[in-house]
DSSP file (Angstrom, degrees, kcal/mol; ACC not computed):
  #  RESIDUE AA STRUCTURE BP1 BP2  ACC     N-H-->O    O-->H-N    N-H-->O    O-->H-N    TCO  KAPPA ALPHA  PHI   PSI    X-CA   Y-CA   Z-CA
    1    1 A M              0   0    0      0, 0.0     3,-0.2     0, 0.0     0, 0.0   0.000 360.0 360.0 360.0 104.4  -56.4    5.3   29.7
    2    2 A S        +     0   0    0      1,-0.2     2,-0.3     2,-0.0     0, 0.0   0.299 360.0  95.1 -98.7   8.7  -58.1    3.3   27.0
    3    3 A D        +     0   0    0      2,-0.0    -1,-0.2     0, 0.0     2,-0.1  -0.191  53.4 156.9 -93.4  42.9  -56.8    5.6   24.2
    4    4 A D        -     0   0    0     -2,-0.3     2,-0.6    -3,-0.2    -2,-0.0  -0.406  44.3-121.4 -67.8 142.9  -53.8    3.4   23.4
    5    5 A I        -     0   0    0     -2,-0.1     2,-0.5     2,-0.0    -1,-0.1  -0.759  26.2-162.1 -87.8 125.2  -52.4    3.9   20.0
    6    6 A K        -     0   0    0     -2,-0.6     2,-0.5     2,-0.0    -2,-0.0  -0.940   1.1-162.5-112.1 124.2  -52.4    0.6   18.1
    7    7 A I        +     0   0    0     -2,-0.5     2,-0.2     4,-0.1    -2,-0.0  -0.915  14.7 172.5-109.2 127.2  -50.2    0.4   15.0
    8    8 A K    >   -     0   0    0     -2,-0.5     3,-1.4     1,-0.0    -2,-0.0  -0.738  47.5-101.9-122.4 171.8  -50.9   -2.4   12.5
    9    9 A E  T 3  S+     0   0    0      1,-0.3    -1,-0.0    -2,-0.2    -2,-0.0   0.824 123.8  50.8 -63.6 -30.0  -49.5   -3.2    9.1
   10   10 A S  T 3  S+     0   0    0      2,-0.1    -1,-0.3    -3,-0.0     2,-0.1   0.391  83.0 123.2 -91.1   4.8  -52.6   -1.8    7.5
   11   11 A S    <   -     0   0    0     -3,-1.4     2,-0.4     1,-0.0    -4,-0.1  -0.388  51.9-145.3 -66.4 144.6  -52.3    1.5    9.5
   12   12 A K        -     0   0    0     -2,-0.1     2,-0.4     2,-0.0    -2,-0.1  -0.914   9.5-161.5-115.9 140.0  -52.2    4.6    7.3
   13   13 A I        -     0   0    0     -2,-0.4     2,-0.6     2,-0.0    -2,-0.0  -0.967   5.8-153.4-119.6 134.9  -50.3    7.7    8.1
   14   14 A Q        +     0   0    0     -2,-0.4     2,-0.4     2,-0.0    -2,-0.0  -0.938  21.2 168.5-111.1 122.0  -51.0   11.0    6.4
   15   15 A L        -     0   0    0     -2,-0.6     2,-0.2     4,-0.0    -2,-0.0  -0.969  31.8-124.5-127.4 143.8  -48.1   13.5    6.1
   16   16 A D     >  -     0   0    0     -2,-0.4     4,-1.9     1,-0.1     3,-0.3  -0.507  32.2-109.9 -80.9 162.9  -47.9   16.6    4.2
   17   17 A M  H  > S+     0   0    0      1,-0.2     4,-2.5     2,-0.2     5,-0.2   0.838 115.6  58.5 -64.4 -35.0  -45.0   16.9    1.7
   18   18 A K  H  > S+     0   0    0      1,-0.2     4,-2.1     2,-0.2    -1,-0.2   0.903 107.9  45.7 -62.3 -43.2  -43.2   19.6    3.8
   19   19 A S  H  > S+     0   0    0     -3,-0.3     4,-2.2     2,-0.2    -1,-0.2   0.902 112.4  51.0 -67.5 -41.6  -43.0   17.3    6.9
   20   20 A L  H  X S+     0   0    0     -4,-1.9     4,-2.3     1,-0.2    -2,-0.2   0.922 111.6  47.3 -62.7 -44.0  -41.9   14.3    4.8
   21   21 A I  H  X S+     0   0    0     -4,-2.5     4,-2.7     1,-0.2     5,-0.2   0.905 111.3  50.9 -65.0 -41.2  -39.1   16.4    3.2
   22   22 A S  H  X S+     0   0    0     -4,-2.1     4,-2.2     2,-0.2    -1,-0.2   0.870 110.1  50.1 -66.3 -35.3  -38.0   17.8    6.6
   23   23 A I  H  X S+     0   0    0     -4,-2.2     4,-2.4     2,-0.2    -2,-0.2   0.928 112.7  46.5 -65.9 -44.9  -37.8   14.3    8.0
   24   24 A V  H  X S+     0   0    0     -4,-2.3     4,-2.5     2,-0.2    -2,-0.2   0.915 113.3  48.6 -64.3 -43.5  -35.7   13.1    5.0
   25   25 A V  H  X S+     0   0    0     -4,-2.7     4,-2.5     2,-0.2    -1,-0.2   0.899 111.1  51.3 -63.8 -40.2  -33.4   16.1    5.3
   26   26 A G  H  X S+     0   0    0     -4,-2.2     4,-2.3    -5,-0.2    -2,-0.2   0.921 111.1  46.9 -62.2 -44.6  -33.0   15.6    9.0
   27   27 A I  H  X S+     0   0    0     -4,-2.4     4,-2.4     1,-0.2    -2,-0.2   0.914 113.2  49.1 -64.3 -42.8  -32.1   11.9    8.5
   28   28 A L  H  X S+     0   0    0     -4,-2.5     4,-2.4     2,-0.2    -2,-0.2   0.892 111.3  49.2 -65.2 -39.1  -29.6   12.8    5.8
   29   29 A S  H  X S+     0   0    0     -4,-2.5     4,-2.4     2,-0.2    -1,-0.2   0.901 111.1  49.5 -68.6 -38.3  -28.0   15.5    7.8
   30   30 A I  H  X S+     0   0    0     -4,-2.3     4,-2.3     2,-0.2    -2,-0.2   0.916 111.8  49.0 -63.8 -41.9  -27.6   13.2   10.8
   31   31 A A  H  X S+     0   0    0     -4,-2.4     4,-2.6     2,-0.2    -2,-0.2   0.901 110.4  51.3 -64.0 -40.3  -26.1   10.5    8.5
   32   32 A G  H  X S+     0   0    0     -4,-2.4     4,-2.3     2,-0.2    -2,-0.2   0.915 110.9  47.4 -62.9 -43.5  -23.7   13.1    7.1
   33   33 A V  H  X S+     0   0    0     -4,-2.4     4,-2.6     2,-0.2    -1,-0.2   0.912 111.6  51.5 -63.1 -42.0  -22.6   14.2   10.6
   34   34 A W  H  X S+     0   0    0     -4,-2.3     4,-2.3     1,-0.2    -2,-0.2   0.932 111.8  45.5 -62.0 -46.8  -22.1   10.6   11.6
   35   35 A F  H  X S+     0   0    0     -4,-2.6     4,-2.2     2,-0.2    -1,-0.2   0.883 112.6  51.8 -65.5 -37.7  -19.9    9.8    8.6
   36   36 A T  H  X S+     0   0    0     -4,-2.3     4,-2.3    -5,-0.2    -2,-0.2   0.928 110.8  47.5 -63.5 -45.0  -17.9   13.0    9.1
   37   37 A L  H  X S+     0   0    0     -4,-2.6     4,-2.5     1,-0.2    -2,-0.2   0.899 111.0  51.4 -64.0 -40.6  -17.3   12.1   12.7
   38   38 A N  H  X S+     0   0    0     -4,-2.3     4,-2.3     1,-0.2    -1,-0.2   0.909 110.2  49.4 -62.3 -41.2  -16.3    8.6   11.8
   39   39 A A  H  X S+     0   0    0     -4,-2.2     4,-2.3     2,-0.2    -2,-0.2   0.902 111.4  49.0 -65.0 -40.6  -13.8    9.9    9.2
   40   40 A Q  H  X S+     0   0    0     -4,-2.3     4,-2.5     2,-0.2    -2,-0.2   0.901 111.0  49.7 -67.0 -39.9  -12.3   12.3   11.7
   41   41 A V  H  X S+     0   0    0     -4,-2.5     4,-2.3     2,-0.2    -2,-0.2   0.918 111.3  49.4 -64.4 -42.2  -11.9    9.6   14.3
   42   42 A A  H  X S+     0   0    0     -4,-2.3     4,-2.1     2,-0.2    -2,-0.2   0.907 111.4  49.3 -62.7 -41.2  -10.2    7.3   11.8
   43   43 A Q  H  X S+     0   0    0     -4,-2.3     4,-2.4     1,-0.2    -2,-0.2   0.908 110.8  49.8 -65.1 -41.4   -7.9   10.1   10.8
   44   44 A L  H  X S+     0   0    0     -4,-2.5     4,-2.3     2,-0.2    -2,-0.2   0.889 109.3  51.6 -64.7 -38.9   -7.0   10.8   14.4
   45   45 A Q  H  X S+     0   0    0     -4,-2.3     4,-2.1     2,-0.2    -1,-0.2   0.910 110.3  49.1 -63.0 -41.5   -6.3    7.2   15.0
   46   46 A L  H  X S+     0   0    0     -4,-2.1     4,-2.3     1,-0.2    -2,-0.2   0.903 109.9  51.5 -64.1 -41.3   -4.0    7.1   12.0
   47   47 A D  H  X S+     0   0    0     -4,-2.4     4,-2.5     1,-0.2    -2,-0.2   0.898 109.0  50.9 -62.1 -40.3   -2.2   10.2   13.3
   48   48 A V  H  X S+     0   0    0     -4,-2.3     4,-2.5     2,-0.2    -2,-0.2   0.907 109.3  50.5 -65.0 -41.0   -1.7    8.6   16.7
   49   49 A I  H  X S+     0   0    0     -4,-2.1     4,-2.1     2,-0.2    -2,-0.2   0.917 111.8  47.9 -62.0 -43.4   -0.2    5.5   15.1
   50   50 A R  H  X S+     0   0    0     -4,-2.3     4,-2.3     1,-0.2    -2,-0.2   0.906 111.6  50.0 -64.6 -40.9    2.2    7.6   13.0
   51   51 A M  H  X S+     0   0    0     -4,-2.5     4,-2.7     2,-0.2    -2,-0.2   0.903 108.9  51.8 -65.5 -40.4    3.2    9.6   16.1
   52   52 A R  H  X S+     0   0    0     -4,-2.5     4,-2.7     1,-0.2    -1,-0.2   0.921 110.0  49.6 -60.3 -42.7    3.9    6.5   18.1
   53   53 A D  H  X S+     0   0    0     -4,-2.1     4,-2.5     1,-0.2    -2,-0.2   0.917 111.5  48.6 -62.4 -43.0    6.1    5.2   15.3
   54   54 A A  H  X S+     0   0    0     -4,-2.3     4,-2.4     2,-0.2    -2,-0.2   0.899 111.8  49.2 -64.2 -40.1    8.0    8.5   15.2
   55   55 A V  H  X S+     0   0    0     -4,-2.7     4,-2.6     2,-0.2    -2,-0.2   0.916 111.2  49.6 -66.3 -42.2    8.4    8.5   19.0
   56   56 A D  H  X S+     0   0    0     -4,-2.7     4,-2.3     2,-0.2    -2,-0.2   0.920 112.2  47.5 -62.1 -43.4    9.7    4.9   18.9
   57   57 A M  H  X S+     0   0    0     -4,-2.5     4,-2.4     1,-0.2    -1,-0.2   0.894 112.0  50.5 -65.0 -38.4   12.2    5.7   16.1
   58   58 A N  H  X S+     0   0    0     -4,-2.4     4,-3.1     2,-0.2    -2,-0.2   0.906 109.7  50.6 -66.0 -40.8   13.3    8.8   18.0
   59   59 A N  H  X S+     0   0    0     -4,-2.6     4,-1.9     2,-0.2     5,-0.2   0.922 111.0  48.5 -61.7 -43.6   13.8    6.8   21.2
   60   60 A E  H  X S+     0   0    0     -4,-2.3     4,-2.8     2,-0.2     5,-0.3   0.927 114.6  45.3 -62.7 -44.4   15.9    4.2   19.2
   61   61 A F  H  X S+     0   0    0     -4,-2.4     4,-2.5     1,-0.2    -2,-0.2   0.925 110.6  54.0 -63.7 -44.4   18.0    7.0   17.7
   62   62 A R  H  < S+     0   0    0     -4,-3.1    -1,-0.2     1,-0.2    -2,-0.2   0.835 117.5  36.3 -61.2 -34.0   18.4    8.8   21.0
   63   63 A V  H  X S+     0   0    0     -4,-1.9     4,-0.6    -5,-0.2    -2,-0.2   0.900 123.0  39.6 -85.1 -44.6   19.8    5.6   22.7
   64   64 A K  H  X>S+     0   0    0     -4,-2.8     5,-2.0    -5,-0.2     4,-0.9   0.806 102.7  66.1 -82.3 -29.8   21.8    4.1   19.9
   65   65 A W  H ><5S+     0   0    0     -4,-2.5     3,-1.2    -5,-0.3    -1,-0.2   0.941 102.0  46.8 -61.9 -49.0   23.4    7.1   18.2
   66   66 A P  H 345S+     0   0    0      0, 0.0    -1,-0.2     0, 0.0    -2,-0.2   0.833 111.2  53.7 -63.1 -27.9   25.6    8.1   21.2
   67   67 A R  H 3<5S-     0   0    0     -4,-0.6    -2,-0.2    -3,-0.1    -3,-0.1   0.656 112.8-120.6 -77.4 -14.8   26.7    4.4   21.5
   68   68 A G  T X<5S+     0   0    0     -3,-1.2     3,-0.7    -4,-0.9    -3,-0.2   0.643  76.8 125.9  84.2  15.5   27.8    4.3   17.9
   69   69 A E  T 3 <S+     0   0    0     -5,-2.0    -4,-0.2     1,-0.2     3,-0.1   0.651  71.6  50.5 -81.3 -14.3   25.3    1.5   17.1
   70   70 A L  T 3  S-     0   0    0     -6,-0.6    -1,-0.2     1,-0.4     2,-0.2   0.314 116.4-107.1-103.9   8.3   23.7    3.4   14.2
   71   71 A G    <   -     0   0    0     -3,-0.7    -1,-0.4    -6,-0.1     2,-0.3  -0.536  35.8 -86.4 100.4-169.4   27.0    4.3   12.5
   72   72 A A        -     0   0    0     -2,-0.2    -7,-0.0    -3,-0.1     0, 0.0  -0.939  34.7 -97.7-140.2 160.1   28.8    7.6   12.3
   73   73 A L     >  -     0   0    0     -2,-0.3     4,-1.7     1,-0.1     3,-0.3  -0.444  35.2-117.1 -73.4 152.8   28.7   10.7   10.1
   74   74 A P  H  > S+     0   0    0      0, 0.0     4,-2.2     0, 0.0     5,-0.2   0.872 117.4  56.6 -58.7 -35.6   31.3   10.9    7.3
   75   75 A D  H  > S+     0   0    0      1,-0.2     4,-2.6     2,-0.2     5,-0.2   0.881 103.7  53.6 -63.8 -36.3   32.8   13.9    9.0
   76   76 A D  H  > S+     0   0    0     -3,-0.3     4,-2.6     2,-0.2    -1,-0.2   0.904 107.7  50.2 -63.8 -40.1   33.3   11.9   12.2
   77   77 A A  H  X S+     0   0    0     -4,-1.7     4,-2.2     2,-0.2    -2,-0.2   0.914 111.7  47.9 -64.3 -42.1   35.2    9.3   10.2
   78   78 A K  H  X S+     0   0    0     -4,-2.2     4,-2.5     2,-0.2    -2,-0.2   0.918 112.2  49.7 -63.3 -42.8   37.4   11.9    8.7
   79   79 A Q  H  X S+     0   0    0     -4,-2.6     4,-2.4     1,-0.2    -2,-0.2   0.913 110.0  50.2 -63.6 -42.6   38.0   13.5   12.1
   80   80 A D  H  X S+     0   0    0     -4,-2.6     4,-2.2     1,-0.2    -1,-0.2   0.904 110.4  50.5 -62.1 -40.8   38.9   10.1   13.6
   81   81 A L  H  X S+     0   0    0     -4,-2.2     4,-2.2     2,-0.2    -2,-0.2   0.908 110.4  49.1 -63.7 -42.5   41.4    9.5   10.8
   82   82 A R  H  X S+     0   0    0     -4,-2.5     4,-2.5     1,-0.2    -2,-0.2   0.898 109.5  51.8 -64.7 -39.7   43.0   12.9   11.4
   83   83 A I  H  X S+     0   0    0     -4,-2.4     4,-2.4     2,-0.2    -1,-0.2   0.906 108.1  52.4 -62.8 -41.0   43.3   12.3   15.1
   84   84 A E  H  X S+     0   0    0     -4,-2.2     4,-2.2     2,-0.2    -2,-0.2   0.933 110.1  47.8 -59.8 -46.7   45.0    9.0   14.4
   85   85 A Y  H  X S+     0   0    0     -4,-2.2     4,-2.6     1,-0.2    -2,-0.2   0.906 111.3  50.9 -61.3 -41.7   47.5   10.7   12.1
   86   86 A L  H  X S+     0   0    0     -4,-2.5     4,-2.5     1,-0.2    -1,-0.2   0.886 108.6  52.0 -63.7 -38.0   48.1   13.3   14.7
   87   87 A Q  H  X S+     0   0    0     -4,-2.4     4,-2.3     2,-0.2    -2,-0.2   0.916 110.8  46.6 -65.4 -42.1   48.7   10.7   17.4
   88   88 A T  H  X S+     0   0    0     -4,-2.2     4,-2.3     2,-0.2    -2,-0.2   0.908 113.0  50.0 -66.8 -39.7   51.3    8.9   15.2
   89   89 A D  H  X S+     0   0    0     -4,-2.6     4,-2.5     1,-0.2    -2,-0.2   0.914 110.8  50.0 -62.5 -41.0   53.0   12.2   14.4
   90   90 A L  H  X S+     0   0    0     -4,-2.5     4,-2.5     2,-0.2    -2,-0.2   0.898 109.6  50.5 -64.6 -41.0   53.0   13.0   18.1
   91   91 A E  H  X S+     0   0    0     -4,-2.3     4,-2.5     2,-0.2    -1,-0.2   0.915 110.9  49.3 -62.7 -41.8   54.5    9.6   19.0
   92   92 A E  H  X S+     0   0    0     -4,-2.3     4,-2.4     1,-0.2    -2,-0.2   0.915 111.8  48.6 -63.4 -42.3   57.2   10.1   16.3
   93   93 A L  H  X S+     0   0    0     -4,-2.5     4,-2.7     2,-0.2    -2,-0.2   0.894 110.8  50.9 -65.1 -38.8   58.0   13.6   17.7
   94   94 A K  H  X S+     0   0    0     -4,-2.5     4,-2.5     2,-0.2    -2,-0.2   0.925 111.2  48.1 -62.7 -43.9   58.2   12.2   21.3
   95   95 A A  H  X S+     0   0    0     -4,-2.5     4,-2.0     2,-0.2    -2,-0.2   0.906 113.2  47.7 -63.9 -40.7   60.6    9.5   20.1
   96   96 A E  H  X S+     0   0    0     -4,-2.4     4,-2.1     2,-0.2    -2,-0.2   0.905 112.3  49.1 -66.8 -40.6   62.7   12.1   18.3
   97   97 A L  H  X S+     0   0    0     -4,-2.7     4,-2.1     1,-0.2    -2,-0.2   0.883 109.5  52.7 -64.7 -38.5   62.7   14.4   21.3
   98   98 A K  H  X S+     0   0    0     -4,-2.5     4,-2.1     2,-0.2    -1,-0.2   0.897 108.8  49.7 -63.5 -40.8   63.7   11.5   23.5
   99   99 A K  H  X S+     0   0    0     -4,-2.0     4,-1.6     1,-0.2    -2,-0.2   0.884 110.0  51.4 -64.4 -38.8   66.7   10.7   21.2
  100  100 A M  H  X S+     0   0    0     -4,-2.1     4,-0.7     2,-0.2    -2,-0.2   0.887 109.9  48.7 -66.9 -37.6   67.8   14.3   21.2
  101  101 A K  H >< S+     0   0    0     -4,-2.1     3,-0.7     1,-0.2    -2,-0.2   0.886 111.5  49.7 -68.3 -38.4   67.7   14.4   25.1
  102  102 A E  H 3< S+     0   0    0     -4,-2.1    -1,-0.2     1,-0.2    -2,-0.2   0.808 105.2  58.9 -69.2 -28.7   69.7   11.2   25.2
  103  103 A G  H 3<        0   0    0     -4,-1.6    -1,-0.2     1,-0.2    -2,-0.2   0.674 360.0 360.0 -76.5 -16.8   72.2   12.6   22.8
  104  104 A E    <<        0   0    0     -3,-0.7    -1,-0.2    -4,-0.7    -2,-0.1   0.481 360.0 360.0 -71.9 360.0   73.1   15.6   25.0
């Protein structure tokens, strides 16, 4: 095959305007798809980072809350205070009941 195509700097190409426009539109559409895909991949990576952070925070809460390392709700503090008062009242009643039994 001696019909090799040789391209030089001085080679000339003849294209009709319709072909040139279709080539340019094709290149622009491929570039648009590429940029869209890159943006979607970047958004998905950001979503994964946010989800990891949320999972880590949930794990920390799940472990530390029952241990009391993250504090307590105000209602829990009120309830604990009421339980303390009830315990002291119960001790006083027990002591009074004991005195009454001894007095018989």
